[in-house]
Structure formats: C-alpha cells, structure tokens
C-alpha positions as CSV (number, residue, x, y, z in Angstrom):
1,X,-2.4,9.5,-18.1
2,X,-0.9,10.8,-14.6
3,X,3.0,11.0,-13.9
4,X,2.9,7.9,-11.6
5,X,1.4,5.8,-14.6
6,X,3.5,7.0,-17.2
7,X,6.5,6.5,-14.7
8,X,5.4,2.7,-14.0
9,X,5.0,2.6,-17.7
10,X,8.6,3.5,-18.2
11,X,10.0,1.7,-15.3
12,X,7.6,-1.0,-13.7
13,X,10.8,-2.0,-11.4
14,X,10.1,1.0,-9.5
15,X,7.0,-0.4,-7.6
16,X,9.3,-3.1,-6.2
17,X,12.3,-0.7,-4.9
18,X,12.3,-0.8,-1.1
19,X,13.7,2.1,1.0
20,X,16.1,2.0,3.6
21,X,13.0,1.9,6.4
22,X,11.4,-1.4,4.8
23,X,9.2,1.0,2.6
24,X,7.8,0.2,-0.7
25,X,6.5,3.1,-3.2
26,X,3.1,1.6,-2.4
27,X,3.0,1.7,1.5
28,X,3.9,5.8,1.1
29,X,1.0,6.4,-1.6
30,X,-1.4,4.5,1.0
31,X,-0.2,6.4,4.3
32,X,0.1,9.9,1.9
33,X,-3.8,8.8,0.8
34,X,-2.8,8.9,-2.9
35,X,-5.5,6.8,-3.9
36,X,-4.6,6.8,-7.8
37,X,-1.1,6.3,-7.1
38,X,-2.0,3.3,-5.1
39,X,-4.0,1.9,-8.0
40,X,-2.0,2.3,-10.3
41,X,0.7,0.4,-8.9
42,X,-1.8,-2.3,-8.0
43,X,-1.9,-2.3,-11.8
44,X,1.8,-3.1,-12.6
45,X,2.2,-6.8,-13.4
46,X,5.5,-6.7,-12.0
47,X,4.3,-6.7,-8.7
48,X,2.3,-7.9,-5.7
49,X,2.3,-4.9,-3.5
50,X,-0.5,-4.9,-1.6
51,X,0.5,-7.7,0.5
52,X,4.4,-6.9,0.7
53,X,4.9,-5.6,4.1
54,X,7.6,-2.7,5.6
55,X,10.2,-4.0,8.4
56,X,7.3,-3.6,11.0
57,X,4.8,-6.3,9.3
58,X,3.0,-3.3,8.0
59,X,0.9,-3.7,4.8
60,X,-0.3,-0.9,2.8
61,X,-3.6,-1.2,4.6
62,X,-2.5,-0.9,8.0
63,X,-0.5,2.2,7.0
64,X,-4.0,3.8,4.9
65,X,-5.6,3.2,7.8
66,X,-3.4,4.5,10.6
67,X,-3.5,7.7,8.6
68,X,-7.4,7.7,8.0
69,X,-7.0,7.3,4.2
70,X,-10.6,6.3,4.1
71,X,-10.8,6.2,-0.1
72,X,-7.6,4.1,0.1
73,X,-8.7,1.6,2.6
74,X,-12.0,1.0,0.5
75,X,-10.3,0.9,-2.8
76,X,-7.6,-1.7,-1.3
77,X,-10.1,-3.7,0.3
78,X,-12.2,-4.3,-2.9
79,X,-8.7,-5.7,-4.4
80,X,-8.2,-8.2,-1.8
81,X,-10.6,-8.5,1.4
82,X,-7.9,-11.0,2.7
83,X,-5.8,-7.9,3.7
84,X,-8.1,-7.2,6.6
85,X,-6.5,-10.4,8.7
86,X,-2.9,-9.7,8.0
87,X,-0.9,-8.9,11.2
88,X,2.1,-6.8,11.5
89,X,5.1,-7.9,13.8
90,X,2.9,-6.6,16.7
91,X,0.1,-8.5,16.0
92,X,-1.9,-5.7,15.2
93,X,-4.7,-6.0,12.0
94,X,-5.7,-2.6,10.3
95,X,-8.3,-2.3,12.7
96,X,-6.6,-1.9,15.5
97,X,-4.5,0.8,14.1
98,X,-7.2,2.6,12.4
99,X,-6.6,6.8,13.2
100,X,-9.2,8.0,15.7
C-alpha cells in the first residue's frame, strides 16, 4: 500500500483540506501527474474531490490537462466523463487549457 493510501486510510479528512490558494490535495496531485494519489483520493468515501473547484473554478481535470498529465486525464474521464464539460471562472473547459 502506498504512503498516500495509508495516510488517507488513517485520516480521510485530509482529502477535504483546502490550501490558502483554494486548491485541494487532489488538485495538487493531478497537476503533478501523481495518478496513484489521484486514484487514492477518488477512492475515499468522504470526498467528491473530482468535482471540487479551486478559487479559479478549475477542477482536477483542468489542472491535469493544463500540465500535460495525460494518464491522470484518462483516469478522471473514466470515473466522471461529465468533467469534460465543467467550465472554470473564465469559461474554459479542460480542452481549452490543454498543454500544447
């Protein structure tokens, strides 16, 4: 079992903690391409993390796409295909922010 899995097992509420900039742990994991951590957080019963938005209205999908994290994007879309239609505060879907 990974460190993230152990930590979330002991303290599932950590997945719900928000940083000063409005990001949740799943946002940081998605942006960093940490697919395993994203999947662990998605698996916690205490969170609907895939739908949370940061202060700019970006979801985990926006951040993964913007950082070119293809494997994370694939996993998120498997879990929730409707994430592709969620818009940020600037009216952007994840397709708009894809790393070029």
